[in-house]
C-alpha positions, 0 to 999 in steps of 0.5 A, spaced: 557 464 283 555 469 278 549 467 274 550 469 267 543 471 265 541 469 258 539 474 252 531 472 252 527 472 258 521 468 259 516 468 265 518 463 271 526 464 269 530 461 274 536 466 275 535 466 282 535 459 283 540 457 278 546 456 284 541 451 288 539 447 282 546 446 280 548 444 287 543 438 287 545 436 280 549 430 278 551 430 271 556 424 268 562 427 265 560 422 259 553 424 259 549 429 256 545 435 259 538 434 256 533 440 257 526 438 254 523 445 256 529 450 255 525 456 256 530 462 257 536 456 258 539 460 264 540 453 268 543 449 262 547 455 260 550 456 267 552 449 268 556 449 261 556 442 260 560 439 254 554 436 251 547 438 251 540 438 248 536 444 249 529 443 246 523 447 246 516 446 243 517 454 241 520 454 235 522 462 236 526 460 242 530 455 238 531 459 232 534 465 236 539 460 239 541 456 232 542 463 229 547 465 234 550 458 233 550 459 226 553 466 226 547 469 223 546 473 230 552 476 233 553 481 239 555 486 233 549 485 229 545 485 235 548 491 237 546 495 231 539 492 230 537 494 237 540 501 236 537 502 230 530 500 232 531 503 239 532 509 236 525 508 232 522 506 238 524 513 242 522 517 236 515 514 234 513 511 241 509 505 242 506 505 234 513 502 232 513 496 237 506 494 234 510 495 227 515 490 229 510 485 232 506 485 226 513 484 222 515 478 227 508 475 226 509 475 219 516 473 218 519 470 225 525 474 224 529 472 231 532 479 232 525 482 232 523 477 237 529 479 241 527 487 240 519 485 242 522 480 248 526 486 251 520 492 249 514 488 251 510 488 258 514 485 263 518 481 259 513 476 258 513 470 252 506 469 250 503 467 244 496 466 242 492 460 239 495 462 232 502 462 234 502 470 234 506 474 239 501 478 243 504 481 249 503 489 249 508 494 249 511 496 256 511 503 255 518 505 255 520 508 249 527 510 251 528 502 253 534 501 249 539 506 252 546 505 250 548 501 257 542 496 256 544 494 249 551 493 251 548 488 257 544 484 252 550 484 247 554 481 252 549 476 254 549 474 246 557 474 246 556 469 252 552 464 249 556 465 242 562 463 246 559 457 249 557 454 243 563 455 240 567 451 245 561 446 247 557 441 243 550 444 244 544 442 240 538 446 240 532 442 237 524 444 236 521 438 239 516 435 244 518 433 251 516 426 250 521 425 244 526 428 248 525 425 255 525 418 251 531 419 248 535 420 254 541 414 256 543 412 263 549 417 263 545 423 261 542 428 266 535 431 265 533 438 267 525 439 266 522 446 267 515 445 265 509 450 265 507 450 272 500 446 273 495 450 276 499 456 275 502 460 268 500 455 262 500 460 257 507 459 254 507 457 247 501 452 248 497 450 254 499 445 259 494 440 262 493 435 267 494 430 262 501 433 260 503 433 267 501 426 268 505 424 262 511 428 264 512 424 270 510 417 267 516 419 262 521 421 268 519 415 272 521 410 266 527 414 264 534 411 265 537 418 266 537 422 273 533 428 273 531 434 276 524 437 275 523 444 277 516 446 280 512 450 285 510 447 292 506 452 295 504 459 296 500 463 301 493 461 298 494 453 296 499 448 295 501 444 288 497 438 289 501 434 283 507 433 288 503 429 292 499 425 287 505 424 282 512 425 286 511 422 293 516 416 291 521 422 290 526 426 293 523 433 294 527 439 296 524 446 297 526 453 297 522 460 298 523 465 292 520 471 291 516 474 284 516 481 283 509 483 279 509 491 278 514 496 281 511 496 288 514 492 293 507 490 296 507 486 290 513 482 292 509 475 292 513 469 296 512 462 293 515 456 295 519 453 289 520 445 289 525 441 285 523 433 284 529 428 284 530 421 283 536 420 287 538 423 294 543 428 292 546 429 299 549 424 304 544 420 310 547 425 315 546 431 311 539 429 309 538 428 317 541 435 318 536 438 313 530 435 316 532 438 323 533 445 320 527 444 317 523 443 324 527 449 328 528 454 322 521 454 318 522 461 316 528 459 312 524 454 308 530 452 304 532 444 302 527 441 306 526 434 304 519 431 304 520 424 301 525 420 299 526 417 292 525 409 290 530 405 292 
């Protein structure tokens, strides 16, 4: 499977985990794919469901994708914009980046957000308490080379083609409202901010939010997958033991890159929490045995079973 990368980048993007998540998802043909925490949208975009609700509390993400859906942003429009502003960035340096950032925080133009997202430090999506984008420049004035612009515009074209074929809705809303709206044959994919990890997404993420999320999922009629972290070399995610003990928890080792050096390649045990068994009993037992004898792989390890 070739994973299609979306045009907007976010920290914690699940590009390398898409196939794993997709293999364990279960969407009824008559149901709606629901993402209460859209972020980059990489999982749902690669699932390509016939019907989907992509929601996020960040209005700029939703505005960007609605602009594609409405034809206000096309591959051609984005190409010309990035060529123009990329040229100014190369000529003027980081000062132009901060001009665009100030303009975006005043007007909220989705093309300005695209520029900032691809020119800022490490492609981070971060806002201050007043809702202003506050990520510093990424120190690459030559960032928007022809090949890079082509890559971004191809990503936009992929989304534009999808929204022209499928019934996809982009909604700025709180996760509570979105999860509560799910019907029995729908499927919920949750990728919330990781409790105890990065919480500076668009607003804060507290222990109360985490508990309320699990309460809503527990009451939901639909099947769901929740993405979270299991452990790293220093500590474990205590929320899994606290809230997910009655669900199926599968894990897989994943590496995050911080900086340019390979020594900064940080291992993380990712987890997905499901309210159903995605595997047959025989396969589940095989997975458990593999977990005992192949601890270095650390993939698809079943820690618990869902409620009957």
